[in-house]
C-alpha positions in Angstrom: 0.3 -0.2 0.1 1.7 3.4 -1.1 -0.4 5.8 1.1 0.7 9.5 2.2 -1.1 8.9 5.5 1.1 6.2 6.3 4.1 8.1 6.3 3.4 11.3 7.7 5.1 11.8 11.2 3.6 9.4 13.6 -0.1 8.0 14.0 -1.7 5.3 16.5 -1.2 1.7 16.3 -5.3 1.4 15.4 -5.2 4.6 13.0 -2.8 1.9 10.9 -4.6 -0.9 10.9 -7.8 1.2 9.9 -5.8 2.7 7.0 -4.1 -0.9 6.1 -7.3 -3.2 6.3 -9.9 -0.8 5.3 -9.2 2.4 3.1 -11.6 2.2 0.0 -9.4 1.5 -3.1 -6.6 0.1 -1.3 -7.2 -1.9 2.1 -7.0 -5.2 2.2 -11.1 -5.6 2.8 -11.8 -4.6 -0.5 -9.5 -7.2 -2.3 -10.3 -10.8 -3.5 -8.8 -14.1 -2.1 -8.8 -12.9 1.2 -11.2 -16.5 2.7 -10.5 -19.6 1.9 -8.1 -21.9 1.3 -6.8 -19.9 -1.7 -6.5 -16.9 0.6 -5.2 -15.9 3.7 -7.4 -17.8 6.4 -10.1 -20.0 6.4 -13.6 -19.4 8.7 -15.8 -22.0 9.3 -18.4 -21.4 6.7 -15.4 -22.1 4.2 -14.7 -25.8 6.2 -18.1 -26.8 6.0 -21.8 -26.1 5.4 -22.5 -28.0 8.8 -21.3 -25.5 10.5 -24.1 -23.0 8.8 -26.6 -26.1 9.5 -26.2 -26.0 13.2 -26.6 -22.2 13.3 -29.8 -22.6 11.6 -30.9 -25.1 14.1 -30.2 -22.9 16.9 -31.6 -20.1 15.6 -34.9 -22.0 14.6 -35.1 -23.2 17.9 -34.8 -20.4 19.9 -37.8 -18.9 18.1 -40.0 -22.2 17.7 -39.7 -22.8 21.5 -41.4 -19.4 22.2 -44.1 -20.1 19.7 -42.7 -17.4 16.9 -42.7 -18.5 13.7 -41.8 -15.2 12.0 -38.6 -14.2 12.8 -35.6 -12.0 11.2 -32.2 -12.5 10.6 -29.3 -9.9 10.7 -25.7 -11.2 9.9 -23.2 -8.4 10.6 -19.9 -8.4 8.4 -21.1 -11.2 6.2 -18.0 -12.1 4.0 -18.6 -13.4 0.4 -21.9 -14.8 1.9 -21.4 -18.3 2.3 -22.8 -18.5 5.9 -26.0 -16.7 5.0 -26.1 -18.8 2.1 -26.0 -21.7 4.3 -28.4 -21.0 6.9 -31.1 -20.0 4.4 -30.7 -23.2 2.4 -31.2 -25.0 5.7 -34.1 -23.6 7.4 -35.8 -23.5 4.0 -35.6 -27.1 5.0 -37.7 -27.1 7.5 -40.9 -26.7 5.8 -43.6 -28.6 8.3 -42.7 -25.8 11.0 -44.3 -22.9 8.4 -41.8 -20.9 9.2 -41.7 -17.6 7.3 -38.3 -15.3 7.9 -36.4 -12.0 6.4 -32.6 -12.2 6.2 -30.9 -9.1 6.4 -27.2 -8.0 5.8 -24.5 -5.1 7.7 -21.4 -5.0 5.0 -19.0 -2.3 5.7 -16.9 -3.4 2.7 -18.1 -2.2 -0.6 -16.4 -5.3 -2.2 -17.3 -7.8 -0.3 -21.0 -6.3 -0.6 -21.2 -6.8 -4.8 -19.9 -10.5 -3.8 -22.9 -11.5 -1.2 -25.0 -9.4 -4.3 -23.8 -12.2 -6.3 -23.8 -15.3 -4.5 -27.2 -14.4 -2.9 -29.2 -13.6 -6.0 -32.4 -14.8 -5.4 -32.8 -15.1 -2.0 -34.5 -12.1 -0.9 -31.6 -10.5 1.1 -32.3 -7.1 2.2 -28.7 -4.7 2.8 -28.9 -2.6 5.7 -26.6 0.5 5.5 -26.8 2.4 9.2 -27.1 0.2 12.3 -28.8 2.7 14.3 -31.7 2.7 12.3 -32.4 -0.6 12.1 -35.1 -1.5 14.5 -36.6 -5.3 14.3 -38.5 -7.5 16.4 -37.7 -11.2 16.6 -34.5 -10.7 15.5 -31.0 -12.8 15.9 -28.2 -10.6 15.3 -25.4 -12.5 13.9 -21.7 -12.1 13.2 -18.6 -14.8 12.6 -15.5 -13.5 12.9 -16.1 -10.0 12.9 -14.8 -8.2 16.5 -11.1 -9.6 15.7 -11.4 -7.7 12.9 -11.8 -4.4 14.7 -8.6 -2.2 15.0 -6.9 -2.4 18.5 -4.6 0.5 20.3 -1.9 -1.2 22.5 -1.4 0.4 26.3 1.3 -0.5 28.1 2.8 1.1 31.6 6.1 1.5 33.0 7.1 2.5 36.6 3.4 3.7 36.9 3.3 5.7 33.2 1.2 4.9 30.9 2.3 4.7 27.3 0.5 4.4 23.7 1.7 2.1 20.8 2.4 4.5 17.8 3.3 3.8 14.4 6.4 5.9 12.7 8.2 5.6 9.2 11.9 5.9 8.8 12.2 7.7 5.8 16.0 6.9 5.3 15.4 3.0 5.4 11.8 3.2 4.2 10.6 1.2 6.8 8.0 1.0 9.5 8.7 0.7 12.8 6.7 1.2 16.7 7.1 3.7 19.1 5.9 4.1 22.6 4.6 7.5 23.8 3.5 8.9 26.7 -0.3 9.4 27.1 -1.8 12.1 29.0 -5.0 11.9 31.6 -7.3 13.3 28.6 -6.7 10.0 26.9 -10.0 8.1 26.1 -8.8 5.1 28.5 -9.3 7.1 31.2 -13.3 7.6 30.4 -13.7 4.0 29.9 -14.6 2.9 33.5 -14.3 -1.1 33.0 -10.7 -1.0 32.4 -9.2 -1.1 35.9 -6.1 0.6 35.1 -4.9 0.3 38.8 -4.3 -3.7 38.2 -3.4 -3.7 34.9 0.0 -3.4 33.2 -1.1 -3.7 29.4 -4.5 -3.2 27.8 -5.4 -4.3 23.8 -8.5 -2.8 23.2 -10.8 -2.4 20.2 -11.8 1.7 20.5 -15.0 1.6 18.3 -15.7 -1.6 20.0 -17.9 0.3 22.8 -20.5 2.4 20.1 -21.2 -0.8 18.2 -21.9 -3.0 20.9 -24.2 0.3 22.1 -26.0 -0.3 18.7 -26.2 -3.8 19.2 -27.3 -3.6 22.7 -30.3 -1.5 21.3 -31.2 -3.9 18.8 -31.0 -6.6 21.5 -33.3 -4.3 23.8 -35.8 -3.8 21.0 -37.6 -7.0 21.7 -37.5 -9.5 24.4 -36.9 -12.7 21.8 -33.9 -10.4 20.2 -30.4 -12.0 20.8 -27.2 -11.5 20.1 -24.9 -14.4 18.6 -21.2 -14.1 18.1 -18.7 -16.3 16.9 -14.9 -15.3 17.3 -11.4 -16.7 18.6 -10.7 -15.0 21.9 -10.3 -15.8 25.5 -12.5 -14.7 28.9 -10.1 -12.1 31.3 -9.7 -9.2 33.7 -5.8 -9.3 32.3 -5.1 -8.7 28.6 -2.8 -10.8 26.5 -0.7 -9.0 23.5 -2.3 -11.2 20.8 -1.9 -8.9 17.6 -0.9 -10.6 14.9 -0.4 -10.5 11.0 -1.8 -13.8 8.3 -0.5 -14.1 4.9 -1.3 -17.3 3.3 -2.1 -19.2 6.2 1.0 -18.0 8.0 1.4 -15.4 10.9 3.9 -12.7 9.6 5.0 -9.6 10.9 1.9 -6.3 11.1 4.5 -4.6 8.5 4.8 -7.7 6.0 3.5 -6.8 2.5 0.7 -3.7 3.5 -2.3 -3.9 2.6 -2.5 -7.8 1.6 -1.9 -9.2 5.2 -4.8 -9.8 7.3 -4.1 -7.6 10.8 -6.2 -9.5 13.3 -6.4 -10.2 17.2 -7.6 -12.5 19.7 -10.9 -11.0 21.7 -11.0 -10.5 25.1 -14.6 -11.7 25.9 -14.3 -10.9 29.6 -14.9 -6.9 28.1 -17.6 -7.5 25.8 -19.5 -8.9 28.5 -18.9 -5.3 30.5 -19.5 -3.6 28.2 -23.1 -5.2 27.2 -23.5 -4.8 31.0 -23.4 -1.4 30.7 -25.5 -1.0 28.1 -27.8 -2.7 30.3 -28.0 -6.1 28.6 -26.8 -8.9 30.9 -28.1 -12.1 29.9 -24.6 -13.7 28.9 -23.8 -17.0 27.8 -20.3 -17.9 26.8 -18.8 -21.4 25.7 -16.6 -22.9 23.3 -17.4 -23.5 19.4 -16.7 -27.1 20.3 -19.3 -27.1 23.1 -21.7 -25.3 21.4 -21.5 -27.5 17.7 -21.8 -30.9 20.0 -24.4 -29.5 21.9 -26.6 -28.4 18.7 -26.1 -32.1 17.2 -23.3 -31.9 15.1 -22.3 -35.7 15.8 -25.8 -36.6 15.1 -26.0 -34.5 11.9 -22.8 -36.0 10.7 -23.5 -39.4 10.9 -26.8 -39.2 9.0 -24.9 -37.4 6.1 -22.5 -40.4 6.3 -25.0 -42.7 5.3 -26.3 -40.6 2.9 -22.3 -40.4 1.3 -21.3 -43.2 -1.4 -18.0 -41.6 -1.7 -15.2 -42.5 0.7 -13.4 -39.6 0.0 -16.0 -37.3 0.1 -17.0 -39.3 4.1 -13.5 -38.6 4.7 -13.0 -35.1 4.3 -16.6 -34.5 5.9 -15.4 -36.3 9.0 -11.9 -33.9 8.8 -14.0 -30.9 8.7 -16.1 -31.3 11.7 -13.0 -32.5 13.8 -11.4 -29.3 12.7 -14.4 -27.3 14.1 -14.8 -29.2 17.2 -11.5 -30.5 18.3 -9.9 -28.9 21.6 -6.6 -28.7 19.3 -7.8 -27.1 17.0 -11.0 -24.9 16.1 -13.4 -26.3 19.2 -11.6 -24.7 22.1 -10.0 -21.6 20.6 -13.0 -20.8 18.8 -15.7 -19.0 20.9 -19.5 -18.6 20.9 -20.7 -15.5 22.9 -24.6 -14.6 23.5 -26.5 -11.2 25.3 -30.1 -10.9 25.4 -32.4 -8.9 28.2 
């Protein structure tokens, strides 16, 4: 990425991430070949459609046990639209339940919105341009690997003094480097009461997340049947870990590697996601591993049913390996978490 914005003076770490990831013309998420085996990383929907099927069952159960058969699904950050396609196709199979639902998508990337409109053509999708104005009853608010894509700030404390990590550019050697700069008491971090700064020595937080979760909370509170569910890799701790990483062709690289063509991401600290929801008066929270969610949702039972139908041994083995990857504790099953919030 050749951008004057990156090479002038210094910019905060989150500002750097935002520029290289989301710039309208040259940002990472405005390019092809991000997702899947030919891209930089593989998300659960690309591993197997069975992932979307289990989510569909969960959504259907959430509403039908409340005697609700007309509902809405609102996906935030739908990528290429593969998860949406799996969910829609699966719910349409539940014909005996006489379900009627509408699917909405909020997508920040114009590039991926175009791809979604191609993949989901004829599926009656409504694209939403503003989270603040979206208000629907009986609504699932859904996201998969969304929060980890929010740009992060890094703050660290030394001798009881807080510093923030900035990105600088060395004109002589034409290279980027990181520098810690002392912050003042007017820094936004001091306004975020849920961070116990007297107990912490390091903070990795998403500056745009609080406002985003406030909007999500308003959607959840709009109706007692509304619920937010998100899938992401992360952990649950009052203390932060330094989890910032860049991924290129499925390998970890430095954040200044192939700028604009490497995914910069981090692990989500769900402890503080929960605290922000509580501030917004959304306190009915669940948190579990992806493995538990999928197994409790019947993924093993579904696997056995599909294996009985499949005749090709290669297809059977591929499906078994896909499910194993989704639920095994040494793969995605333990690292990935499922977080829900409702009133």
